[in-house]
VEXKOL-633253 format. One record per residue (C-alpha): x, y, z; residue number from 1. Coordinates in Angstrom, 1 decimal. Example, Ala and Ser with C-alpha at 12.3 -4.5 7.8 and 13.67 -1.06 7.14 Angstrom:
! residues 2
<atom xx="12.3" yy="-4.5" zz="7.8" num="1"/>
<atom xx="13.7" yy="-1.1" zz="7.1" num="2"/>
END
This chain:
! residues 316
<atom xx="-1.2" yy="6.4" zz="9.0" num="1"/>
<atom xx="2.4" yy="7.8" zz="9.7" num="2"/>
<atom xx="2.6" yy="11.3" zz="10.7" num="3"/>
<atom xx="4.5" yy="11.4" zz="7.0" num="4"/>
<atom xx="2.6" yy="9.7" zz="5.2" num="5"/>
<atom xx="-0.7" yy="11.6" zz="4.9" num="6"/>
<atom xx="-1.8" yy="15.1" zz="3.7" num="7"/>
<atom xx="-3.4" yy="16.6" zz="0.8" num="8"/>
<atom xx="-1.7" yy="17.6" zz="-2.0" num="9"/>
<atom xx="-2.5" yy="19.9" zz="-5.0" num="10"/>
<atom xx="-2.8" yy="18.9" zz="-8.6" num="11"/>
<atom xx="-4.2" yy="16.4" zz="-11.1" num="12"/>
<atom xx="-4.6" yy="13.0" zz="-10.9" num="13"/>
<atom xx="-3.8" yy="10.5" zz="-14.0" num="14"/>
<atom xx="-4.4" yy="7.2" zz="-13.7" num="15"/>
<atom xx="-1.8" yy="4.9" zz="-15.9" num="16"/>
<atom xx="-4.6" yy="2.2" zz="-16.7" num="17"/>
<atom xx="-6.7" yy="4.6" zz="-18.5" num="18"/>
<atom xx="-6.7" yy="8.8" zz="-19.0" num="19"/>
<atom xx="-9.0" yy="10.6" zz="-16.8" num="20"/>
<atom xx="-11.1" yy="13.3" zz="-18.9" num="21"/>
<atom xx="-12.2" yy="15.2" zz="-15.2" num="22"/>
<atom xx="-9.1" yy="17.6" zz="-14.4" num="23"/>
<atom xx="-8.5" yy="17.5" zz="-10.8" num="24"/>
<atom xx="-9.5" yy="20.5" zz="-8.8" num="25"/>
<atom xx="-7.1" yy="21.5" zz="-5.2" num="26"/>
<atom xx="-8.4" yy="19.1" zz="-2.3" num="27"/>
<atom xx="-10.8" yy="20.2" zz="-0.4" num="28"/>
<atom xx="-9.4" yy="17.7" zz="2.5" num="29"/>
<atom xx="-5.9" yy="17.1" zz="4.0" num="30"/>
<atom xx="-6.3" yy="13.6" zz="4.5" num="31"/>
<atom xx="-3.6" yy="12.3" zz="2.3" num="32"/>
<atom xx="-0.1" yy="12.7" zz="1.2" num="33"/>
<atom xx="1.7" yy="15.5" zz="-0.5" num="34"/>
<atom xx="4.1" yy="12.8" zz="-2.1" num="35"/>
<atom xx="4.6" yy="13.4" zz="-6.2" num="36"/>
<atom xx="3.5" yy="9.8" zz="-7.1" num="37"/>
<atom xx="1.5" yy="7.4" zz="-5.8" num="38"/>
<atom xx="1.5" yy="3.5" zz="-6.5" num="39"/>
<atom xx="-1.5" yy="1.7" zz="-5.2" num="40"/>
<atom xx="-1.4" yy="-2.1" zz="-5.1" num="41"/>
<atom xx="-4.0" yy="-4.1" zz="-3.9" num="42"/>
<atom xx="-3.7" yy="-7.2" zz="-2.6" num="43"/>
<atom xx="-5.6" yy="-9.8" zz="-4.4" num="44"/>
<atom xx="-6.1" yy="-13.8" zz="-4.1" num="45"/>
<atom xx="-2.9" yy="-15.4" zz="-2.8" num="46"/>
<atom xx="-1.8" yy="-18.3" zz="-3.6" num="47"/>
<atom xx="1.0" yy="-19.0" zz="-1.4" num="48"/>
<atom xx="2.0" yy="-17.7" zz="2.7" num="49"/>
<atom xx="5.1" yy="-17.2" zz="4.1" num="50"/>
<atom xx="4.6" yy="-15.2" zz="7.1" num="51"/>
<atom xx="7.9" yy="-13.8" zz="8.4" num="52"/>
<atom xx="9.4" yy="-13.0" zz="4.6" num="53"/>
<atom xx="9.3" yy="-9.4" zz="3.5" num="54"/>
<atom xx="7.2" yy="-8.7" zz="0.0" num="55"/>
<atom xx="9.3" yy="-7.6" zz="-2.9" num="56"/>
<atom xx="7.3" yy="-5.2" zz="-4.7" num="57"/>
<atom xx="8.9" yy="-2.4" zz="-7.2" num="58"/>
<atom xx="7.3" yy="0.8" zz="-9.0" num="59"/>
<atom xx="6.2" yy="0.8" zz="-12.3" num="60"/>
<atom xx="3.6" yy="1.5" zz="-14.7" num="61"/>
<atom xx="3.2" yy="-2.1" zz="-16.1" num="62"/>
<atom xx="2.7" yy="-4.1" zz="-13.1" num="63"/>
<atom xx="0.7" yy="-7.6" zz="-13.2" num="64"/>
<atom xx="-3.1" yy="-7.6" zz="-13.0" num="65"/>
<atom xx="-5.0" yy="-9.4" zz="-10.7" num="66"/>
<atom xx="-8.8" yy="-10.2" zz="-11.1" num="67"/>
<atom xx="-10.5" yy="-6.8" zz="-9.9" num="68"/>
<atom xx="-12.6" yy="-7.9" zz="-6.8" num="69"/>
<atom xx="-16.8" yy="-7.4" zz="-6.6" num="70"/>
<atom xx="-18.6" yy="-4.8" zz="-5.0" num="71"/>
<atom xx="-18.7" yy="-5.2" zz="-0.8" num="72"/>
<atom xx="-20.9" yy="-7.4" zz="0.9" num="73"/>
<atom xx="-22.0" yy="-8.5" zz="3.6" num="74"/>
<atom xx="-20.3" yy="-11.4" zz="5.9" num="75"/>
<atom xx="-20.2" yy="-12.9" zz="9.5" num="76"/>
<atom xx="-17.4" yy="-11.3" zz="11.7" num="77"/>
<atom xx="-15.8" yy="-12.7" zz="15.0" num="78"/>
<atom xx="-17.8" yy="-9.6" zz="16.7" num="79"/>
<atom xx="-21.8" yy="-10.3" zz="16.7" num="80"/>
<atom xx="-22.1" yy="-6.4" zz="16.6" num="81"/>
<atom xx="-20.6" yy="-6.4" zz="13.0" num="82"/>
<atom xx="-22.4" yy="-9.3" zz="11.1" num="83"/>
<atom xx="-24.6" yy="-6.7" zz="9.3" num="84"/>
<atom xx="-21.7" yy="-4.2" zz="8.1" num="85"/>
<atom xx="-19.7" yy="-4.5" zz="4.8" num="86"/>
<atom xx="-17.6" yy="-7.4" zz="4.2" num="87"/>
<atom xx="-15.2" yy="-5.6" zz="0.9" num="88"/>
<atom xx="-13.5" yy="-9.4" zz="-0.7" num="89"/>
<atom xx="-10.2" yy="-9.6" zz="-1.7" num="90"/>
<atom xx="-9.6" yy="-8.1" zz="-4.3" num="91"/>
<atom xx="-11.8" yy="-5.4" zz="-4.1" num="92"/>
<atom xx="-10.8" yy="-2.4" zz="-6.5" num="93"/>
<atom xx="-10.0" yy="1.1" zz="-4.5" num="94"/>
<atom xx="-8.3" yy="4.6" zz="-5.0" num="95"/>
<atom xx="-8.3" yy="7.8" zz="-3.0" num="96"/>
<atom xx="-9.8" yy="10.8" zz="-4.2" num="97"/>
<atom xx="-6.3" yy="12.3" zz="-3.5" num="98"/>
<atom xx="-7.1" yy="16.3" zz="-5.0" num="99"/>
<atom xx="-10.2" yy="16.1" zz="-5.3" num="100"/>
<atom xx="-13.9" yy="16.1" zz="-3.9" num="101"/>
<atom xx="-15.3" yy="13.1" zz="-5.2" num="102"/>
<atom xx="-18.8" yy="13.5" zz="-7.1" num="103"/>
<atom xx="-20.3" yy="10.8" zz="-9.4" num="104"/>
<atom xx="-19.1" yy="12.6" zz="-12.5" num="105"/>
<atom xx="-15.2" yy="11.9" zz="-11.8" num="106"/>
<atom xx="-15.4" yy="8.3" zz="-10.0" num="107"/>
<atom xx="-13.8" yy="5.7" zz="-11.7" num="108"/>
<atom xx="-16.9" yy="3.4" zz="-12.4" num="109"/>
<atom xx="-14.8" yy="0.3" zz="-11.8" num="110"/>
<atom xx="-13.2" yy="1.3" zz="-8.7" num="111"/>
<atom xx="-15.2" yy="-0.4" zz="-5.9" num="112"/>
<atom xx="-14.3" yy="1.1" zz="-3.0" num="113"/>
<atom xx="-13.5" yy="4.7" zz="-2.1" num="114"/>
<atom xx="-12.7" yy="6.6" zz="1.3" num="115"/>
<atom xx="-13.4" yy="10.1" zz="1.9" num="116"/>
<atom xx="-13.0" yy="12.8" zz="4.2" num="117"/>
<atom xx="-15.6" yy="12.6" zz="6.8" num="118"/>
<atom xx="-16.5" yy="16.0" zz="7.6" num="119"/>
<atom xx="-16.3" yy="17.5" zz="4.3" num="120"/>
<atom xx="-17.9" yy="15.4" zz="2.2" num="121"/>
<atom xx="-22.1" yy="15.9" zz="2.1" num="122"/>
<atom xx="-24.6" yy="12.9" zz="2.9" num="123"/>
<atom xx="-26.2" yy="13.4" zz="-0.5" num="124"/>
<atom xx="-22.9" yy="13.0" zz="-2.3" num="125"/>
<atom xx="-22.4" yy="9.6" zz="-0.3" num="126"/>
<atom xx="-25.8" yy="8.3" zz="-1.0" num="127"/>
<atom xx="-24.9" yy="9.5" zz="-4.8" num="128"/>
<atom xx="-22.0" yy="7.5" zz="-4.7" num="129"/>
<atom xx="-23.0" yy="4.5" zz="-3.6" num="130"/>
<atom xx="-26.2" yy="4.2" zz="-6.1" num="131"/>
<atom xx="-23.7" yy="4.5" zz="-8.6" num="132"/>
<atom xx="-22.0" yy="1.3" zz="-6.9" num="133"/>
<atom xx="-19.4" yy="2.8" zz="-4.7" num="134"/>
<atom xx="-18.6" yy="1.8" zz="-1.5" num="135"/>
<atom xx="-17.5" yy="4.7" zz="0.5" num="136"/>
<atom xx="-16.2" yy="5.0" zz="3.9" num="137"/>
<atom xx="-15.0" yy="8.2" zz="5.8" num="138"/>
<atom xx="-11.8" yy="9.3" zz="7.2" num="139"/>
<atom xx="-10.8" yy="11.1" zz="10.1" num="140"/>
<atom xx="-8.0" yy="11.0" zz="12.5" num="141"/>
<atom xx="-8.6" yy="9.2" zz="15.5" num="142"/>
<atom xx="-5.4" yy="9.5" zz="16.8" num="143"/>
<atom xx="-4.8" yy="13.5" zz="16.4" num="144"/>
<atom xx="-6.5" yy="16.7" zz="16.5" num="145"/>
<atom xx="-6.1" yy="19.0" zz="13.3" num="146"/>
<atom xx="-6.6" yy="22.2" zz="14.1" num="147"/>
<atom xx="-8.5" yy="23.2" zz="11.1" num="148"/>
<atom xx="-11.5" yy="20.2" zz="12.4" num="149"/>
<atom xx="-14.7" yy="22.0" zz="13.3" num="150"/>
<atom xx="-14.2" yy="19.7" zz="16.7" num="151"/>
<atom xx="-11.1" yy="21.0" zz="17.4" num="152"/>
<atom xx="-11.6" yy="22.7" zz="20.8" num="153"/>
<atom xx="-13.3" yy="20.0" zz="22.4" num="154"/>
<atom xx="-10.2" yy="17.9" zz="23.1" num="155"/>
<atom xx="-9.3" yy="18.3" zz="26.5" num="156"/>
<atom xx="-5.8" yy="20.3" zz="27.0" num="157"/>
<atom xx="-4.0" yy="17.3" zz="29.5" num="158"/>
<atom xx="-5.0" yy="15.2" zz="26.2" num="159"/>
<atom xx="-3.5" yy="17.0" zz="23.8" num="160"/>
<atom xx="0.7" yy="16.3" zz="23.0" num="161"/>
<atom xx="3.1" yy="16.6" zz="20.6" num="162"/>
<atom xx="2.8" yy="18.1" zz="16.9" num="163"/>
<atom xx="3.1" yy="15.2" zz="14.7" num="164"/>
<atom xx="6.7" yy="15.4" zz="12.4" num="165"/>
<atom xx="6.0" yy="17.9" zz="9.5" num="166"/>
<atom xx="2.5" yy="18.6" zz="10.1" num="167"/>
<atom xx="2.3" yy="21.9" zz="12.4" num="168"/>
<atom xx="-1.4" yy="21.9" zz="12.5" num="169"/>
<atom xx="-1.5" yy="18.5" zz="13.6" num="170"/>
<atom xx="-1.3" yy="17.2" zz="17.5" num="171"/>
<atom xx="-1.1" yy="13.6" zz="19.0" num="172"/>
<atom xx="-4.0" yy="12.7" zz="21.3" num="173"/>
<atom xx="-4.1" yy="10.3" zz="24.6" num="174"/>
<atom xx="-6.5" yy="7.9" zz="23.1" num="175"/>
<atom xx="-6.7" yy="6.6" zz="26.5" num="176"/>
<atom xx="-8.8" yy="10.0" zz="27.6" num="177"/>
<atom xx="-12.5" yy="9.7" zz="28.0" num="178"/>
<atom xx="-13.0" yy="12.5" zz="26.2" num="179"/>
<atom xx="-11.2" yy="12.3" zz="23.2" num="180"/>
<atom xx="-13.3" yy="8.8" zz="23.0" num="181"/>
<atom xx="-16.4" yy="10.5" zz="23.5" num="182"/>
<atom xx="-15.4" yy="13.0" zz="20.7" num="183"/>
<atom xx="-14.5" yy="9.9" zz="18.6" num="184"/>
<atom xx="-17.9" yy="8.1" zz="19.6" num="185"/>
<atom xx="-19.7" yy="11.4" zz="17.8" num="186"/>
<atom xx="-17.7" yy="11.7" zz="14.7" num="187"/>
<atom xx="-18.7" yy="7.6" zz="14.1" num="188"/>
<atom xx="-22.3" yy="9.0" zz="15.4" num="189"/>
<atom xx="-22.0" yy="11.6" zz="12.7" num="190"/>
<atom xx="-20.1" yy="8.9" zz="9.6" num="191"/>
<atom xx="-23.2" yy="6.6" zz="10.4" num="192"/>
<atom xx="-26.0" yy="9.7" zz="10.1" num="193"/>
<atom xx="-24.3" yy="10.9" zz="6.7" num="194"/>
<atom xx="-24.5" yy="7.1" zz="5.3" num="195"/>
<atom xx="-21.1" yy="6.0" zz="5.6" num="196"/>
<atom xx="-20.7" yy="2.3" zz="4.7" num="197"/>
<atom xx="-18.0" yy="1.9" zz="7.4" num="198"/>
<atom xx="-14.8" yy="4.1" zz="8.8" num="199"/>
<atom xx="-11.0" yy="5.0" zz="8.2" num="200"/>
<atom xx="-10.0" yy="5.5" zz="11.1" num="201"/>
<atom xx="-6.1" yy="7.5" zz="11.3" num="202"/>
<atom xx="-3.3" yy="7.5" zz="13.3" num="203"/>
<atom xx="-4.0" yy="5.1" zz="16.1" num="204"/>
<atom xx="-0.3" yy="3.7" zz="15.9" num="205"/>
<atom xx="0.7" yy="6.9" zz="18.2" num="206"/>
<atom xx="3.0" yy="4.0" zz="20.1" num="207"/>
<atom xx="5.4" yy="3.5" zz="17.8" num="208"/>
<atom xx="5.5" yy="7.2" zz="17.4" num="209"/>
<atom xx="6.9" yy="10.6" zz="19.5" num="210"/>
<atom xx="3.9" yy="11.6" zz="21.1" num="211"/>
<atom xx="3.9" yy="12.9" zz="24.7" num="212"/>
<atom xx="2.3" yy="9.9" zz="26.1" num="213"/>
<atom xx="3.4" yy="6.3" zz="27.7" num="214"/>
<atom xx="0.9" yy="4.8" zz="24.7" num="215"/>
<atom xx="1.6" yy="1.1" zz="24.7" num="216"/>
<atom xx="0.8" yy="-1.4" zz="22.5" num="217"/>
<atom xx="-1.9" yy="-3.0" zz="25.0" num="218"/>
<atom xx="-3.4" yy="1.0" zz="24.4" num="219"/>
<atom xx="-3.5" yy="0.7" zz="20.8" num="220"/>
<atom xx="-5.0" yy="-2.8" zz="20.4" num="221"/>
<atom xx="-8.1" yy="-1.9" zz="23.3" num="222"/>
<atom xx="-8.5" yy="1.5" zz="21.5" num="223"/>
<atom xx="-8.8" yy="0.1" zz="18.0" num="224"/>
<atom xx="-11.0" yy="-2.3" zz="19.8" num="225"/>
<atom xx="-12.9" yy="0.3" zz="21.0" num="226"/>
<atom xx="-13.3" yy="2.0" zz="17.8" num="227"/>
<atom xx="-14.5" yy="-0.9" zz="16.0" num="228"/>
<atom xx="-17.1" yy="-2.0" zz="18.4" num="229"/>
<atom xx="-18.3" yy="1.5" zz="18.7" num="230"/>
<atom xx="-18.5" yy="1.4" zz="14.5" num="231"/>
<atom xx="-20.3" yy="-1.8" zz="14.3" num="232"/>
<atom xx="-22.8" yy="-0.5" zz="17.2" num="233"/>
<atom xx="-23.5" yy="2.2" zz="14.6" num="234"/>
<atom xx="-23.7" yy="-0.2" zz="11.9" num="235"/>
<atom xx="-20.8" yy="0.7" zz="10.0" num="236"/>
<atom xx="-17.5" yy="-1.5" zz="9.4" num="237"/>
<atom xx="-14.0" yy="-0.7" zz="10.5" num="238"/>
<atom xx="-10.7" yy="-0.8" zz="8.7" num="239"/>
<atom xx="-6.9" yy="-0.6" zz="10.5" num="240"/>
<atom xx="-5.0" yy="1.8" zz="9.4" num="241"/>
<atom xx="-1.5" yy="1.0" zz="9.4" num="242"/>
<atom xx="-0.2" yy="-0.5" zz="12.8" num="243"/>
<atom xx="1.4" yy="-3.3" zz="11.1" num="244"/>
<atom xx="2.2" yy="-5.0" zz="15.3" num="245"/>
<atom xx="-1.1" yy="-5.3" zz="15.9" num="246"/>
<atom xx="-2.5" yy="-7.4" zz="13.4" num="247"/>
<atom xx="-3.2" yy="-10.3" zz="14.8" num="248"/>
<atom xx="-4.7" yy="-8.9" zz="18.0" num="249"/>
<atom xx="-7.2" yy="-7.0" zz="16.0" num="250"/>
<atom xx="-8.5" yy="-9.0" zz="12.6" num="251"/>
<atom xx="-11.1" yy="-10.1" zz="14.7" num="252"/>
<atom xx="-12.8" yy="-6.5" zz="14.6" num="253"/>
<atom xx="-11.5" yy="-5.6" zz="11.1" num="254"/>
<atom xx="-12.9" yy="-5.8" zz="8.1" num="255"/>
<atom xx="-9.7" yy="-4.7" zz="5.8" num="256"/>
<atom xx="-6.7" yy="-2.7" zz="6.8" num="257"/>
<atom xx="-5.1" yy="-0.1" zz="4.6" num="258"/>
<atom xx="-1.6" yy="0.3" zz="4.7" num="259"/>
<atom xx="1.4" yy="2.6" zz="3.6" num="260"/>
<atom xx="4.4" yy="1.8" zz="2.5" num="261"/>
<atom xx="5.1" yy="-1.7" zz="3.9" num="262"/>
<atom xx="7.3" yy="-2.2" zz="1.0" num="263"/>
<atom xx="9.3" yy="1.0" zz="1.4" num="264"/>
<atom xx="9.6" yy="-0.6" zz="5.3" num="265"/>
<atom xx="10.1" yy="-4.3" zz="4.5" num="266"/>
<atom xx="6.6" yy="-4.9" zz="6.8" num="267"/>
<atom xx="4.3" yy="-6.3" zz="4.0" num="268"/>
<atom xx="4.2" yy="-9.9" zz="5.4" num="269"/>
<atom xx="2.8" yy="-8.2" zz="8.6" num="270"/>
<atom xx="-0.4" yy="-8.1" zz="6.9" num="271"/>
<atom xx="-0.8" yy="-11.4" zz="5.2" num="272"/>
<atom xx="-3.1" yy="-12.6" zz="8.3" num="273"/>
<atom xx="-5.5" yy="-10.3" zz="6.4" num="274"/>
<atom xx="-5.5" yy="-11.9" zz="3.2" num="275"/>
<atom xx="-5.6" yy="-15.2" zz="4.9" num="276"/>
<atom xx="-8.5" yy="-14.3" zz="6.7" num="277"/>
<atom xx="-10.5" yy="-13.1" zz="3.0" num="278"/>
<atom xx="-10.2" yy="-9.6" zz="4.1" num="279"/>
<atom xx="-8.3" yy="-7.2" zz="1.5" num="280"/>
<atom xx="-5.5" yy="-5.1" zz="2.5" num="281"/>
<atom xx="-5.5" yy="-1.8" zz="0.4" num="282"/>
<atom xx="-1.8" yy="-0.9" zz="0.3" num="283"/>
<atom xx="-0.1" yy="2.5" zz="-1.1" num="284"/>
<atom xx="3.4" yy="3.5" zz="-1.6" num="285"/>
<atom xx="4.4" yy="7.0" zz="-1.9" num="286"/>
<atom xx="7.9" yy="7.7" zz="-3.5" num="287"/>
<atom xx="9.1" yy="11.2" zz="-5.6" num="288"/>
<atom xx="11.3" yy="9.2" zz="-8.1" num="289"/>
<atom xx="9.3" yy="10.6" zz="-11.4" num="290"/>
<atom xx="9.9" yy="7.6" zz="-13.7" num="291"/>
<atom xx="10.0" yy="4.2" zz="-11.0" num="292"/>
<atom xx="9.7" yy="1.4" zz="-13.6" num="293"/>
<atom xx="11.0" yy="-1.6" zz="-11.7" num="294"/>
<atom xx="8.3" yy="-4.2" zz="-10.5" num="295"/>
<atom xx="8.4" yy="-7.3" zz="-8.3" num="296"/>
<atom xx="4.7" yy="-7.9" zz="-7.6" num="297"/>
<atom xx="4.0" yy="-10.7" zz="-6.0" num="298"/>
<atom xx="7.8" yy="-11.7" zz="-7.0" num="299"/>
<atom xx="8.2" yy="-15.8" zz="-6.4" num="300"/>
<atom xx="9.2" yy="-16.7" zz="-3.2" num="301"/>
<atom xx="8.6" yy="-12.9" zz="-1.9" num="302"/>
<atom xx="6.5" yy="-14.0" zz="0.9" num="303"/>
<atom xx="3.3" yy="-13.5" zz="-0.3" num="304"/>
<atom xx="3.0" yy="-14.2" zz="-4.1" num="305"/>
<atom xx="0.1" yy="-13.1" zz="-6.3" num="306"/>
<atom xx="-3.1" yy="-10.9" zz="-6.8" num="307"/>
<atom xx="-1.3" yy="-7.2" zz="-6.6" num="308"/>
<atom xx="-2.6" yy="-4.7" zz="-9.0" num="309"/>
<atom xx="-1.5" yy="-1.5" zz="-9.8" num="310"/>
<atom xx="-1.6" yy="1.7" zz="-10.7" num="311"/>
<atom xx="-0.1" yy="5.2" zz="-10.8" num="312"/>
<atom xx="-1.3" yy="8.3" zz="-9.7" num="313"/>
<atom xx="0.8" yy="11.3" zz="-10.7" num="314"/>
<atom xx="0.8" yy="14.5" zz="-8.9" num="315"/>
<atom xx="1.6" yy="18.0" zz="-10.5" num="316"/>
END
């Protein structure tokens, strides 16, 4: 995700669609944002595509909801190694466990897809959540080194670049470096050993940021394909995190996408190829407004029509 978007927040979460009986506890991870409110939209069925046009998406507590998706199922992929990994269907429900450690006692029974922190979530917890019907994918930063991670000292100094804007404990890494890729291979192996169904590999878009390296779009495509192929070889699915500019070049190796703030940046049409290919795009907007009420979910003529579901998460 973008450097300004994803970090941990303290507080509790309330879903607009239902009130949780589980008070949120301080987060044990730092993989999401500190913004006050988040509206998460899931792209579900699409009835028309008009590439190159933006989506008119507003923020509301009463956006029209599409049909809820079913649990993830295996599906063939363009990559032979990906044939046996999960392929979430378009419309799969999802959520981020922002401010609490996800367990079977606080997971929403109707929510299928959950990313959890790889390092801070145990194999037992992942297994229990899967037995309860959830698809669990494991988050790690693939494009940065976070000072608090157990393997932070393994990154070579020559491959550690500039600090991420706003996050003093995190620095970009040169993902072309062989040692960096070896560390990521080890993280993917850990995800497989813990029983994760896939990986949520963040910060792959260093080439669009001031990373301190001369990373290019071609470098990023190569890295994403490396991550995806390594995950597939380990029996794990791969989801593209941000990087809208390379969607067409990596669509064949990704099983889903997670996008942050395409509405704010007027980039939502970039993600339409995923929907057209039958792969979900999990979308989130970060806003400061405590009373956002306007909704243009799938507005007619807005580029991609139909099938956005949304709910509001409040942070205190």
